[in-house]
C-alpha positions as CSV (number, residue, x, y, z in Angstrom):
1,M,-105.3,27.4,80.0
2,T,-104.7,31.1,80.2
3,P,-101.7,32.2,78.0
4,M,-98.8,33.6,80.0
5,A,-98.5,37.4,79.9
6,L,-95.6,38.6,77.8
7,S,-92.6,40.5,79.4
8,V,-91.3,43.0,76.9
9,L,-88.5,45.6,76.6
10,A,-88.9,49.0,74.8
11,V,-85.6,50.6,73.6
12,D,-85.4,54.1,72.1
13,D,-82.9,56.9,72.7
14,E,-85.6,59.6,72.3
15,R,-87.5,59.9,75.6
16,P,-90.9,61.0,74.2
17,A,-90.8,58.1,71.7
18,L,-89.8,55.7,74.4
19,D,-92.6,56.9,76.8
20,E,-95.2,56.6,74.0
21,L,-94.0,53.1,73.2
22,V,-94.1,52.0,76.8
23,F,-97.6,53.5,77.2
24,L,-99.0,51.7,74.1
25,L,-97.4,48.4,75.1
26,R,-99.0,48.5,78.5
27,R,-102.4,49.0,76.8
28,A,-101.9,46.0,74.5
29,P,-103.7,42.8,75.4
30,G,-101.3,40.0,76.4
31,I,-98.6,42.3,77.8
32,G,-97.5,41.8,81.4
33,E,-94.4,43.7,82.4
34,V,-92.9,46.4,80.3
35,F,-89.3,47.5,80.8
36,A,-87.5,50.4,79.2
37,A,-84.0,51.4,78.1
38,G,-82.6,54.4,76.3
39,D,-79.7,52.6,74.5
40,A,-78.1,49.2,73.8
41,T,-76.2,49.2,77.1
42,G,-79.3,49.8,79.1
43,A,-81.1,47.2,77.1
44,L,-78.5,44.5,77.8
45,R,-78.6,45.4,81.5
46,E,-82.4,44.9,81.5
47,L,-82.1,41.6,79.6
48,G,-79.6,40.4,82.2
49,D,-82.0,41.3,85.1
50,H,-85.3,40.1,83.7
51,R,-86.9,37.4,81.5
52,I,-87.8,39.2,78.3
53,D,-90.0,37.7,75.6
54,A,-89.6,40.5,73.1
55,V,-87.6,43.6,72.5
56,F,-89.3,46.6,70.7
57,L,-86.3,48.3,69.3
58,D,-85.4,51.6,67.5
59,I,-82.8,51.5,64.8
60,N,-80.8,54.7,65.1
61,M,-79.3,54.9,68.6
62,P,-76.0,56.1,70.1
63,G,-73.4,53.4,70.6
64,L,-74.7,50.1,69.1
65,S,-77.5,50.7,66.5
66,G,-80.7,48.6,66.8
67,I,-79.5,46.4,63.9
68,E,-76.2,45.8,65.8
69,L,-78.0,45.1,69.0
70,A,-80.3,42.6,67.4
71,T,-77.2,40.8,66.0
72,V,-75.9,40.5,69.5
73,L,-79.2,39.3,70.9
74,R,-79.5,36.5,68.3
75,K,-76.4,34.9,69.8
76,L,-78.0,34.5,73.2
77,S,-79.0,31.0,74.3
78,S,-82.7,32.0,74.5
79,P,-82.9,35.1,72.3
80,P,-86.0,37.4,72.7
81,Q,-88.1,38.1,69.6
82,I,-87.2,41.4,67.9
83,V,-89.7,44.0,66.7
84,F,-88.2,47.1,65.2
85,V,-90.0,50.4,65.7
86,T,-88.4,53.1,63.6
87,A,-89.0,56.2,61.4
88,H,-86.8,54.7,58.7
89,D,-88.7,52.9,55.9
90,D,-85.6,51.7,54.1
91,R,-84.1,49.3,56.6
92,A,-86.7,46.5,56.5
93,V,-84.4,44.1,54.6
94,D,-81.6,44.6,57.1
95,A,-84.1,44.1,60.0
96,F,-85.4,40.8,58.7
97,D,-81.9,39.7,57.9
98,V,-81.1,39.8,61.6
99,G,-84.2,37.8,62.4
100,A,-86.8,40.6,63.2
101,L,-90.3,39.3,63.7
102,D,-92.0,42.6,62.6
103,Y,-91.1,46.1,61.5
104,L,-93.2,49.0,62.6
105,L,-93.0,52.6,61.3
106,K,-93.3,55.8,63.3
107,P,-95.6,57.5,64.0
108,L,-96.7,54.2,65.6
109,R,-100.3,53.0,65.1
110,E,-101.8,51.2,68.0
111,D,-103.5,48.6,65.8
112,R,-100.1,47.7,64.1
113,L,-98.5,47.4,67.5
114,R,-101.1,45.0,68.6
115,E,-100.6,42.9,65.5
116,A,-96.9,42.7,66.4
117,V,-97.7,41.7,70.0
118,D,-100.0,39.0,68.6
119,R,-97.1,37.7,66.5
120,V,-94.8,37.7,69.5
121,A,-97.4,35.7,71.5
122,A,-97.8,33.2,68.6
123,A,-94.0,32.8,68.5
124,A,-93.8,32.3,72.2
125,A,-96.5,29.6,72.2
126,P,-95.4,26.0,72.5
127,P,-94.9,24.6,69.0
128,T,-97.4,22.2,67.6
129,T,-96.2,19.9,64.8
130,T,-98.7,18.4,62.4
131,P,-98.1,17.1,58.9
132,E,-99.7,20.3,57.5
133,S,-97.6,22.7,59.6
134,T,-94.4,20.7,58.9
135,A,-95.0,21.0,55.1
136,R,-96.0,24.6,55.2
137,D,-93.6,27.1,53.7
138,D,-93.2,30.0,56.1
139,D,-90.4,32.0,54.5
140,V,-91.5,35.6,53.9
141,V,-90.2,38.7,52.1
142,P,-90.8,42.1,53.7
143,V,-92.5,44.6,51.3
144,E,-92.9,48.3,52.0
145,L,-95.9,50.2,50.5
146,G,-97.3,53.4,51.7
147,G,-95.6,53.3,55.1
148,V,-96.9,49.8,55.8
149,T,-94.7,46.7,55.9
150,S,-96.4,43.5,54.5
151,L,-94.9,40.0,54.6
152,I,-95.2,38.2,51.3
153,R,-95.1,34.4,51.7
154,R,-92.6,32.7,49.4
155,D,-95.1,30.0,48.5
156,S,-97.5,32.6,47.0
157,I,-94.8,33.8,44.5
158,S,-94.9,32.5,40.9
159,W,-91.9,34.3,39.4
160,V,-89.5,37.1,40.2
161,E,-88.2,39.7,37.8
162,A,-84.9,41.7,38.1
163,V,-85.3,45.5,38.1
164,G,-81.7,46.8,38.5
165,D,-80.7,46.2,42.2
166,Y,-84.4,45.5,43.0
167,A,-86.7,42.6,42.3
168,R,-90.3,42.5,41.5
169,L,-92.2,39.6,43.1
170,H,-95.2,38.4,41.1
171,S,-97.4,36.8,43.7
172,A,-101.0,35.7,44.2
173,D,-102.0,39.1,45.6
174,G,-100.1,41.2,42.9
175,A,-96.7,42.5,42.0
176,H,-94.3,43.9,44.7
177,L,-91.0,45.8,44.2
178,V,-88.4,45.0,46.9
179,R,-84.9,46.1,47.4
180,I,-83.3,42.7,47.1
181,P,-81.1,41.6,44.2
182,L,-82.3,38.7,42.2
183,S,-79.1,36.9,42.9
184,T,-79.8,37.0,46.6
185,L,-83.2,35.4,46.2
186,E,-81.7,32.8,43.9
187,S,-79.2,31.7,46.5
188,R,-81.8,31.6,49.3
189,W,-84.4,29.8,47.3
190,Q,-82.6,27.5,45.0
191,D,-83.3,24.6,47.3
192,K,-86.9,25.7,47.9
193,G,-88.4,25.0,44.5
194,F,-87.2,28.1,42.6
195,A,-84.9,28.1,39.5
196,R,-83.0,30.9,37.8
197,I,-83.9,30.7,34.1
198,H,-82.4,33.9,32.8
199,R,-80.3,36.8,34.2
200,S,-83.6,38.6,34.6
201,Y,-86.0,35.9,35.9
202,L,-86.5,33.4,38.7
203,V,-89.4,31.0,38.6
204,A,-91.3,28.7,41.1
205,L,-91.0,25.3,39.4
206,G,-94.4,24.3,40.9
207,M,-96.0,27.1,38.8
208,V,-94.5,26.0,35.5
209,T,-96.9,24.4,33.0
210,G,-94.5,23.7,30.2
211,L,-91.7,24.6,27.8
212,R,-91.8,25.4,24.1
213,A,-89.3,26.3,21.5
214,S,-89.7,29.6,19.7
215,G,-87.0,29.8,17.0
216,S,-83.7,29.6,18.8
217,T,-85.3,30.6,22.2
218,T,-86.9,28.3,24.8
219,M,-89.9,29.8,26.6
220,V,-91.2,28.6,29.9
221,A,-94.9,29.0,30.7
222,V,-96.0,30.0,34.2
223,R,-99.6,29.6,35.1
224,A,-101.9,32.3,36.5
225,N,-101.8,32.7,40.2
226,G,-104.4,34.9,41.8
227,R,-103.7,38.5,40.6
228,S,-100.5,37.3,38.9
229,E,-101.4,36.5,35.2
230,A,-100.1,33.6,33.2
231,V,-96.9,34.5,31.4
232,E,-94.2,33.1,29.1
233,L,-90.6,33.9,30.0
234,P,-87.4,33.3,28.0
235,V,-84.9,30.8,29.2
236,S,-81.2,31.5,28.6
237,R,-79.3,28.9,26.6
238,R,-77.1,27.9,29.5
239,Q,-80.1,27.3,31.8
240,V,-82.2,25.2,29.4
241,R,-80.6,21.8,30.3
242,E,-80.7,22.4,34.0
243,L,-84.3,23.6,33.9
244,K,-85.3,20.5,31.9
245,D,-83.5,18.3,34.4
246,R,-85.5,19.8,37.3
247,L,-88.8,19.9,35.5
248,I,-88.8,16.6,33.6
249,R,-85.9,14.2,34.2
250,D,-85.9,14.3,38.0
251,P,-89.7,13.8,38.3
252,M,-89.5,11.0,35.8
253,R,-86.8,9.3,37.7
254,A,-88.9,9.5,40.8
255,Y,-91.8,7.9,39.0
256,R,-89.6,5.1,37.7
257,T,-88.2,4.5,41.2
258,G,-91.8,4.3,42.5
259,D,-92.7,1.7,39.8
260,D,-89.8,-0.5,40.8
261,Q,-90.8,-0.7,44.4
């Protein structure tokens, strides 16, 4: 069965940038109709008149900004996918917080635009549910490096280190500095297998290999993970008991429950 061509909307208040975006979208495989608007008001009008699968959206615009418009679009009964196309490399966190599917930087590269179109097409495809896909961890963190936005999967991260108002993610493909406070990641991931062990550290419990006492300090060992080397990290006194509960006592209770059945 041939996939349905995507209907997309380009939004940018600068006419040359809008014309270029429309031109590149029309060249991208999988794109059918391309509509255009110069501001949020025009975008909402186009959305009311046409079926739109995705909006390719600038951030700085008169009236409603791109971030504000994306917030409005999320409240629609069938919201389109949002892809930001902007010259600003410091708004990725805000963009993904409002549900953006991708974040492209100007000057726009055609290959990156096509990657974003592929993501829109994948998101628009009918969902397939398998045991593997149900169990897969799809949460991602946007990382900016050299003008390129990469998406780091949460399940590739071994531990996270606080660096002021930033956090350094230690993942299978290396370390990445992101402008997200450690406390924010803790609140989002505490039910996803991560534990705060210290004011400066958050660890993936599945990567922990053991605990050991070193004088008055408890250390937690985190195994090597791709380019992330094995490390030992200190555990604050007030976190030791909770960490042991999650690492040792809860699993043991699960085993005992299984034996009783």
